[in-house]
C-alpha positions as protocol buffer text, in pm:
chain_id: "A"
residue {
  index: 1
  type: MET
  ca { x: 15012 y: 12375 z: 5492 }
}
residue {
  index: 2
  type: LEU
  ca { x: 14839 y: 12467 z: 5810 }
}
residue {
  index: 3
  type: ILE
  ca { x: 14848 y: 12250 z: 6096 }
}
residue {
  index: 4
  type: LYS
  ca { x: 14663 y: 12309 z: 6434 }
}
residue {
  index: 5
  type: ASP
  ca { x: 14761 y: 12113 z: 6746 }
}
residue {
  index: 6
  type: LEU
  ca { x: 14501 y: 12070 z: 7052 }
}
residue {
  index: 7
  type: LYS
  ca { x: 14799 y: 12071 z: 7272 }
}
residue {
  index: 8
  type: ASN
  ca { x: 14886 y: 12426 z: 7174 }
}
residue {
  index: 9
  type: CYS
  ca { x: 14545 y: 12552 z: 7139 }
}
residue {
  index: 10
  type: PRO
  ca { x: 14391 y: 12804 z: 7412 }
}
residue {
  index: 11
  type: TYR
  ca { x: 14084 y: 12715 z: 7573 }
}
residue {
  index: 12
  type: LYS
  ca { x: 13824 y: 12953 z: 7707 }
}
residue {
  index: 13
  type: LYS
  ca { x: 13500 y: 12909 z: 7867 }
}
residue {
  index: 14
  type: VAL
  ca { x: 13245 y: 13075 z: 7632 }
}
residue {
  index: 15
  type: GLN
  ca { x: 12901 y: 13240 z: 7678 }
}
residue {
  index: 16
  type: ASP
  ca { x: 12722 y: 12876 z: 7672 }
}
residue {
  index: 17
  type: GLU
  ca { x: 12964 y: 12759 z: 7928 }
}
residue {
  index: 18
  type: THR
  ca { x: 13149 y: 12525 z: 7736 }
}
residue {
  index: 19
  type: ASN
  ca { x: 13563 y: 12520 z: 7732 }
}
residue {
  index: 20
  type: LEU
  ca { x: 13624 y: 12598 z: 7376 }
}
residue {
  index: 21
  type: CYS
  ca { x: 13936 y: 12601 z: 7159 }
}
residue {
  index: 22
  type: GLU
  ca { x: 13897 y: 12740 z: 6797 }
}
residue {
  index: 23
  type: LEU
  ca { x: 14091 y: 12513 z: 6587 }
}
residue {
  index: 24
  type: LEU
  ca { x: 14028 y: 12653 z: 6221 }
}
residue {
  index: 25
  type: HIS
  ca { x: 13841 y: 12992 z: 6164 }
}
residue {
  index: 26
  type: PRO
  ca { x: 13884 y: 13148 z: 5795 }
}
residue {
  index: 27
  type: GLU
  ca { x: 13903 y: 13483 z: 5951 }
}
residue {
  index: 28
  type: ASN
  ca { x: 14172 y: 13403 z: 6181 }
}
residue {
  index: 29
  type: GLU
  ca { x: 14372 y: 13187 z: 5955 }
}
residue {
  index: 30
  type: GLY
  ca { x: 14326 y: 13352 z: 5629 }
}
residue {
  index: 31
  type: LEU
  ca { x: 14165 y: 13033 z: 5488 }
}
residue {
  index: 32
  type: LYS
  ca { x: 13929 y: 12997 z: 5204 }
}
residue {
  index: 33
  type: MET
  ca { x: 13648 y: 12771 z: 5372 }
}
residue {
  index: 34
  type: GLY
  ca { x: 13289 y: 12814 z: 5418 }
}
residue {
  index: 35
  type: PHE
  ca { x: 13300 y: 12657 z: 5778 }
}
residue {
  index: 36
  type: SER
  ca { x: 13482 y: 12701 z: 6119 }
}
residue {
  index: 37
  type: VAL
  ca { x: 13591 y: 12410 z: 6352 }
}
residue {
  index: 38
  type: ALA
  ca { x: 13637 y: 12427 z: 6741 }
}
residue {
  index: 39
  type: HIS
  ca { x: 13709 y: 12150 z: 6997 }
}
residue {
  index: 40
  type: ALA
  ca { x: 13480 y: 12178 z: 7305 }
}
residue {
  index: 41
  type: VAL
  ca { x: 13509 y: 12015 z: 7643 }
}
residue {
  index: 42
  type: LEU
  ca { x: 13250 y: 11972 z: 7940 }
}
residue {
  index: 43
  type: GLU
  ca { x: 13361 y: 11810 z: 8272 }
}
residue {
  index: 44
  type: ALA
  ca { x: 13136 y: 11540 z: 8425 }
}
residue {
  index: 45
  type: GLY
  ca { x: 12799 y: 11668 z: 8523 }
}
residue {
  index: 46
  type: GLU
  ca { x: 12847 y: 12003 z: 8329 }
}
residue {
  index: 47
  type: LYS
  ca { x: 12593 y: 12126 z: 8050 }
}
residue {
  index: 48
  type: SER
  ca { x: 12618 y: 12391 z: 7834 }
}
residue {
  index: 49
  type: LYS
  ca { x: 12355 y: 12681 z: 7866 }
}
residue {
  index: 50
  type: PRO
  ca { x: 12059 y: 12685 z: 7601 }
}
residue {
  index: 51
  type: HIS
  ca { x: 12158 y: 12887 z: 7304 }
}
residue {
  index: 52
  type: ARG
  ca { x: 12108 y: 12912 z: 6921 }
}
residue {
  index: 53
  type: LEU
  ca { x: 12312 y: 13005 z: 6624 }
}
residue {
  index: 54
  type: LYS
  ca { x: 12049 y: 13223 z: 6439 }
}
residue {
  index: 55
  type: THR
  ca { x: 12161 y: 13151 z: 6068 }
}
residue {
  index: 56
  type: SER
  ca { x: 12430 y: 12909 z: 6114 }
}
residue {
  index: 57
  type: THR
  ca { x: 12422 y: 12511 z: 6086 }
}
residue {
  index: 58
  type: GLU
  ca { x: 12620 y: 12340 z: 6350 }
}
residue {
  index: 59
  type: VAL
  ca { x: 12745 y: 11968 z: 6386 }
}
residue {
  index: 60
  type: TYR
  ca { x: 12878 y: 11819 z: 6698 }
}
residue {
  index: 61
  type: PHE
  ca { x: 13088 y: 11517 z: 6664 }
}
residue {
  index: 62
  type: ILE
  ca { x: 13159 y: 11325 z: 6976 }
}
residue {
  index: 63
  type: LEU
  ca { x: 13499 y: 11238 z: 7034 }
}
residue {
  index: 64
  type: GLU
  ca { x: 13500 y: 11104 z: 7395 }
}
residue {
  index: 65
  type: GLY
  ca { x: 13229 y: 11064 z: 7677 }
}
residue {
  index: 66
  type: GLU
  ca { x: 12876 y: 11043 z: 7678 }
}
residue {
  index: 67
  type: ALA
  ca { x: 12608 y: 11342 z: 7613 }
}
residue {
  index: 68
  type: SER
  ca { x: 12252 y: 11407 z: 7628 }
}
residue {
  index: 69
  type: MET
  ca { x: 12141 y: 11637 z: 7333 }
}
residue {
  index: 70
  type: HIS
  ca { x: 11858 y: 11891 z: 7329 }
}
residue {
  index: 71
  type: ILE
  ca { x: 11753 y: 12039 z: 7019 }
}
residue {
  index: 72
  type: ASP
  ca { x: 11423 y: 12248 z: 7055 }
}
residue {
  index: 73
  type: ASP
  ca { x: 11168 y: 11988 z: 7190 }
}
residue {
  index: 74
  type: ASP
  ca { x: 11380 y: 11675 z: 7085 }
}
residue {
  index: 75
  type: SER
  ca { x: 11652 y: 11509 z: 7276 }
}
residue {
  index: 76
  type: GLY
  ca { x: 11858 y: 11200 z: 7260 }
}
residue {
  index: 77
  type: SER
  ca { x: 12171 y: 11035 z: 7382 }
}
residue {
  index: 78
  type: LEU
  ca { x: 12517 y: 11084 z: 7218 }
}
residue {
  index: 79
  type: GLN
  ca { x: 12819 y: 10869 z: 7238 }
}
residue {
  index: 80
  type: GLU
  ca { x: 13159 y: 10856 z: 7114 }
}
residue {
  index: 81
  type: GLY
  ca { x: 13177 y: 10839 z: 6739 }
}
residue {
  index: 82
  type: GLN
  ca { x: 12834 y: 10985 z: 6687 }
}
residue {
  index: 83
  type: ALA
  ca { x: 12725 y: 11322 z: 6509 }
}
residue {
  index: 84
  type: VAL
  ca { x: 12440 y: 11518 z: 6544 }
}
residue {
  index: 85
  type: TYR
  ca { x: 12312 y: 11795 z: 6300 }
}
residue {
  index: 86
  type: ILE
  ca { x: 12164 y: 12138 z: 6466 }
}
residue {
  index: 87
  type: PRO
  ca { x: 11953 y: 12341 z: 6231 }
}
residue {
  index: 88
  type: PRO
  ca { x: 11996 y: 12713 z: 6215 }
}
residue {
  index: 89
  type: GLY
  ca { x: 11750 y: 12897 z: 6471 }
}
residue {
  index: 90
  type: SER
  ca { x: 11715 y: 12591 z: 6693 }
}
residue {
  index: 91
  type: ILE
  ca { x: 11761 y: 12608 z: 7070 }
}
residue {
  index: 92
  type: GLN
  ca { x: 12012 y: 12369 z: 7178 }
}
residue {
  index: 93
  type: TRP
  ca { x: 12225 y: 12252 z: 7475 }
}
residue {
  index: 94
  type: ILE
  ca { x: 12451 y: 11967 z: 7559 }
}
residue {
  index: 95
  type: GLU
  ca { x: 12496 y: 11771 z: 7908 }
}
residue {
  index: 96
  type: ASN
  ca { x: 12792 y: 11555 z: 7997 }
}
residue {
  index: 97
  type: VAL
  ca { x: 12597 y: 11235 z: 8130 }
}
residue {
  index: 98
  type: GLY
  ca { x: 12902 y: 11029 z: 8179 }
}
residue {
  index: 99
  type: GLU
  ca { x: 13201 y: 11005 z: 8410 }
}
residue {
  index: 100
  type: ILE
  ca { x: 13479 y: 11146 z: 8206 }
}
residue {
  index: 101
  type: ASP
  ca { x: 13518 y: 11473 z: 8008 }
}
residue {
  index: 102
  type: LEU
  ca { x: 13279 y: 11507 z: 7731 }
}
residue {
  index: 103
  type: LYS
  ca { x: 13501 y: 11616 z: 7406 }
}
residue {
  index: 104
  type: PHE
  ca { x: 13338 y: 11710 z: 7094 }
}
residue {
  index: 105
  type: LEU
  ca { x: 13406 y: 11895 z: 6760 }
}
residue {
  index: 106
  type: CYS
  ca { x: 13183 y: 12178 z: 6675 }
}
residue {
  index: 107
  type: VAL
  ca { x: 13166 y: 12252 z: 6296 }
}
residue {
  index: 108
  type: VAL
  ca { x: 12954 y: 12558 z: 6213 }
}
residue {
  index: 109
  type: SER
  ca { x: 12870 y: 12680 z: 5848 }
}
residue {
  index: 110
  type: PRO
  ca { x: 12881 y: 12960 z: 5761 }
}
residue {
  index: 111
  type: PRO
  ca { x: 13184 y: 13024 z: 5980 }
}
residue {
  index: 112
  type: TRP
  ca { x: 13081 y: 13094 z: 6360 }
}
residue {
  index: 113
  type: ASP
  ca { x: 13013 y: 13451 z: 6436 }
}
residue {
  index: 114
  type: ALA
  ca { x: 12963 y: 13600 z: 6769 }
}
residue {
  index: 115
  type: GLY
  ca { x: 12659 y: 13812 z: 6633 }
}
residue {
  index: 116
  type: ASP
  ca { x: 12507 y: 13500 z: 6518 }
}
residue {
  index: 117
  type: ASP
  ca { x: 12512 y: 13324 z: 6863 }
}
residue {
  index: 118
  type: GLU
  ca { x: 12264 y: 13386 z: 7147 }
}
residue {
  index: 119
  type: LEU
  ca { x: 12193 y: 13256 z: 7463 }
}
residue {
  index: 120
  type: CYS
  ca { x: 11800 y: 13162 z: 7529 }
}
residue {
  index: 121
  type: PHE
  ca { x: 11669 y: 13145 z: 7877 }
}
C-alpha cells in the first residue's frame, strides 16, 4: 500500500507560478494508473500564469478558498467542494480571490508531462 502525506510532500513553484506538491505520479511511484494527482496552493491575491496542457485533460478540485477560474473565453467562480473540468488544449489560469490560501487538487489524465505543459502569453 502506498500512502502519501501532504506534511512530507515538498512544494515547489512551477512554471505557471502555483506552489505544487506532486502526490501521485505513475512514473515516480511505479504505479499502474492513467492519471497523476498534485496538490496546489496559491496565496491570497495570487494567480497562475495562463497555460495549457496540449493533450491532457485536467480537473481542479477546490479544497479550501475561493477562486476565479478562466478557461479560454469562459470564466466563473469556484469555492470549496467544487470541481472544474479543463479540456485538453484550453488556455487556463486560476486566481485566488479570497482572503485565505487557495488549496486545490489537480488531476491530470494522461499523467502530467512537462512536454505537454506550455505557458501562453
